[in-house]
C-alpha positions as CSV (number, residue, x, y, z in Angstrom):
1,X,-57.0,13.8,-19.3
2,X,-57.0,11.5,-16.4
3,X,-55.0,9.0,-18.5
4,X,-52.4,11.6,-19.3
5,X,-52.0,12.2,-15.6
6,X,-51.8,8.5,-14.8
7,X,-49.2,8.0,-17.4
8,X,-47.1,10.9,-16.3
9,X,-47.3,9.5,-12.8
10,X,-46.1,6.2,-13.8
11,X,-43.2,7.8,-15.7
12,X,-42.2,9.7,-12.6
13,X,-42.4,6.5,-10.4
14,X,-40.3,4.8,-12.9
15,X,-37.8,7.6,-13.0
16,X,-37.7,7.6,-9.0
17,X,-37.3,3.9,-9.0
18,X,-34.3,4.1,-11.5
19,X,-32.9,7.0,-9.3
20,X,-33.2,4.9,-6.1
21,X,-31.6,1.9,-7.9
22,X,-28.7,4.1,-9.1
23,X,-28.2,5.5,-5.4
24,X,-28.0,1.9,-4.1
25,X,-25.4,1.0,-6.5
26,X,-23.4,4.2,-6.0
27,X,-23.7,3.6,-2.1
28,X,-22.5,0.0,-2.5
29,X,-19.6,1.2,-4.8
30,X,-18.8,3.9,-2.2
31,X,-18.7,1.1,0.6
32,X,-16.2,-0.9,-1.6
33,X,-14.0,2.2,-2.2
34,X,-14.1,3.0,1.5
35,X,-13.1,-0.6,2.4
36,X,-10.3,-0.5,-0.3
37,X,-9.0,2.7,1.0
38,X,-8.9,1.5,4.4
39,X,-6.9,-1.8,3.3
40,X,-4.6,0.4,1.4
41,X,-4.0,2.8,4.4
42,X,-3.2,-0.5,6.5
43,X,-0.9,-1.8,3.8
44,X,1.0,1.6,3.4
45,X,1.5,1.6,7.2
46,X,2.8,-2.0,7.2
47,X,5.2,-1.1,4.2
48,X,6.4,2.0,6.2
49,X,7.1,-0.2,9.3
50,X,9.0,-2.6,7.0
51,X,10.9,0.0,5.4
52,X,12.2,1.3,8.8
53,X,13.2,-2.2,9.7
54,X,14.9,-2.6,6.2
55,X,17.0,0.7,6.8
56,X,18.1,-0.8,10.2
57,X,19.1,-4.1,8.6
58,X,21.0,-2.3,6.0
59,X,22.8,0.0,8.4
60,X,23.8,-3.1,10.3
61,X,25.1,-5.0,7.2
62,X,27.1,-1.7,6.4
63,X,28.7,-1.8,9.6
64,X,29.4,-5.6,9.4
65,X,30.9,-5.1,5.9
66,X,33.1,-2.2,7.2
67,X,34.2,-4.5,9.9
68,X,35.0,-7.3,7.7
69,X,37.0,-5.1,5.2
70,X,39.0,-3.6,8.2
71,X,39.9,-7.2,9.4
72,X,40.7,-8.4,5.9
73,X,43.1,-5.3,5.5
74,X,44.8,-6.1,8.7
75,X,45.3,-9.7,7.8
76,X,46.6,-9.0,4.4
77,X,49.1,-6.4,5.7
78,X,50.4,-8.8,8.3
79,X,51.1,-11.5,6.0
80,X,51.7,-9.8,2.7
81,X,55.5,-8.9,2.9
82,X,56.6,-12.6,2.8
83,X,57.8,-12.6,6.4
84,X,55.9,-14.7,8.8
85,X,56.1,-13.4,12.4
C-alpha cells in the first residue's frame, strides 16, 4: 500500500510541476502581449498625430490650389480676348 501512495504522490508532483511550467509560459506570453499592446497603443497615438498633421497639410494645399486657380483664371481673362493692354 505504501508503494501505491508513493506512486500517487509522484503523479501529483509531476502534475503540479507541469502546471507550474504551463503557468510560467502563460505568464511570459501575457508579458509579451502586454508589451505588444503598449507598443500598439503608442503607434496608434503617433498615427493619430500624423493624421492630424496630414489634415492640416491637405487643407493648406487646397487653399494654395484655390489661389493658383484664381490667379490663372485672372491671367487667362486678361489676355484671352486678343487685346493686350
